[in-house]
C-alpha beads as a LAMMPS data file, in Angstrom:
LAMMPS data file: protein, C-alpha beads

79 atoms
78 bonds

1 atom types
1 bond types

-500.0 500.0 xlo xhi
-500.0 500.0 ylo yhi
-500.0 500.0 zlo zhi

Masses

1 110.0

Atoms # bond

1 1 1 250.594 -20.193 -99.637
2 1 1 250.510 -17.951 -96.569
3 1 1 254.116 -18.851 -95.725
4 1 1 255.309 -17.663 -99.144
5 1 1 253.648 -14.294 -98.569
6 1 1 255.197 -13.947 -95.126
7 1 1 258.639 -14.829 -96.489
8 1 1 258.253 -12.162 -99.165
9 1 1 257.172 -9.580 -96.616
10 1 1 260.063 -10.531 -94.336
11 1 1 262.507 -10.170 -97.245
12 1 1 261.144 -6.723 -98.089
13 1 1 261.531 -5.488 -94.515
14 1 1 265.039 -6.932 -94.166
15 1 1 266.109 -5.334 -97.452
16 1 1 264.631 -1.937 -96.588
17 1 1 266.214 -2.101 -93.140
18 1 1 269.626 -2.893 -94.621
19 1 1 269.307 -0.056 -97.146
20 1 1 268.365 2.354 -94.346
21 1 1 271.295 1.133 -92.246
22 1 1 273.636 1.592 -95.199
23 1 1 272.313 5.131 -95.708
24 1 1 273.011 5.976 -92.072
25 1 1 276.482 4.430 -92.184
26 1 1 277.314 6.314 -95.390
27 1 1 276.637 9.591 -93.575
28 1 1 280.122 9.164 -92.100
29 1 1 281.783 9.072 -95.523
30 1 1 283.368 12.373 -96.498
31 1 1 281.846 12.936 -99.932
32 1 1 283.145 16.506 -99.898
33 1 1 286.573 15.110 -100.787
34 1 1 285.124 13.483 -103.911
35 1 1 282.661 16.167 -105.047
36 1 1 283.019 19.911 -105.173
37 1 1 279.490 20.275 -103.819
38 1 1 278.619 17.231 -101.708
39 1 1 275.006 18.416 -101.294
40 1 1 274.256 18.580 -105.018
41 1 1 271.528 16.363 -106.473
42 1 1 274.123 14.260 -108.316
43 1 1 276.106 13.608 -105.148
44 1 1 272.922 12.705 -103.250
45 1 1 271.860 10.369 -106.058
46 1 1 275.232 8.608 -105.909
47 1 1 274.900 8.398 -102.129
48 1 1 271.460 6.810 -102.530
49 1 1 272.630 4.346 -105.178
50 1 1 275.596 3.269 -103.058
51 1 1 273.258 2.785 -100.075
52 1 1 270.879 0.679 -102.181
53 1 1 273.702 -1.478 -103.544
54 1 1 275.271 -1.988 -100.111
55 1 1 271.885 -2.635 -98.500
56 1 1 270.933 -5.150 -101.173
57 1 1 274.195 -7.025 -100.706
58 1 1 273.869 -7.029 -96.909
59 1 1 270.229 -8.154 -97.097
60 1 1 271.209 -10.953 -99.478
61 1 1 273.737 -12.172 -96.940
62 1 1 271.266 -11.954 -94.042
63 1 1 268.489 -13.716 -95.957
64 1 1 270.826 -16.441 -97.223
65 1 1 272.140 -17.000 -93.716
66 1 1 268.553 -17.163 -92.391
67 1 1 267.685 -19.806 -94.992
68 1 1 270.846 -21.807 -94.381
69 1 1 270.373 -21.825 -90.622
70 1 1 266.811 -23.040 -91.133
71 1 1 268.034 -25.839 -93.403
72 1 1 270.584 -27.176 -90.905
73 1 1 267.811 -28.832 -88.907
74 1 1 267.309 -31.314 -91.757
75 1 1 270.875 -32.525 -91.305
76 1 1 270.114 -34.027 -87.903
77 1 1 266.704 -35.547 -88.575
78 1 1 266.507 -39.300 -88.608
79 1 1 264.617 -40.596 -91.376

Bonds

1 1 1 2
2 1 2 3
3 1 3 4
4 1 4 5
5 1 5 6
6 1 6 7
7 1 7 8
8 1 8 9
9 1 9 10
10 1 10 11
11 1 11 12
12 1 12 13
13 1 13 14
14 1 14 15
15 1 15 16
16 1 16 17
17 1 17 18
18 1 18 19
19 1 19 20
20 1 20 21
21 1 21 22
22 1 22 23
23 1 23 24
24 1 24 25
25 1 25 26
26 1 26 27
27 1 27 28
28 1 28 29
29 1 29 30
30 1 30 31
31 1 31 32
32 1 32 33
33 1 33 34
34 1 34 35
35 1 35 36
36 1 36 37
37 1 37 38
38 1 38 39
39 1 39 40
40 1 40 41
41 1 41 42
42 1 42 43
43 1 43 44
44 1 44 45
45 1 45 46
46 1 46 47
47 1 47 48
48 1 48 49
49 1 49 50
50 1 50 51
51 1 51 52
52 1 52 53
53 1 53 54
54 1 54 55
55 1 55 56
56 1 56 57
57 1 57 58
58 1 58 59
59 1 59 60
60 1 60 61
61 1 61 62
62 1 62 63
63 1 63 64
64 1 64 65
65 1 65 66
66 1 66 67
67 1 67 68
68 1 68 69
69 1 69 70
70 1 70 71
71 1 71 72
72 1 72 73
73 1 73 74
74 1 74 75
75 1 75 76
76 1 76 77
77 1 77 78
78 1 78 79
């Protein structure tokens, strides 16, 4: 039961870290070419939503890879 809780906590931190990384990386995107006012609340909301979507996708990849790499050990066990 404790392992399930730790896996959930690990997933939360990985997802939040990937969203934060996406937010930082999106700072380099020139939103002023898309919006007239790139600092408006609507532009910031779009920026946040894009960061959440990208972070969620990246975290999904990282967590899947973590699970797959942990499952490979069962391939080489004699049994």
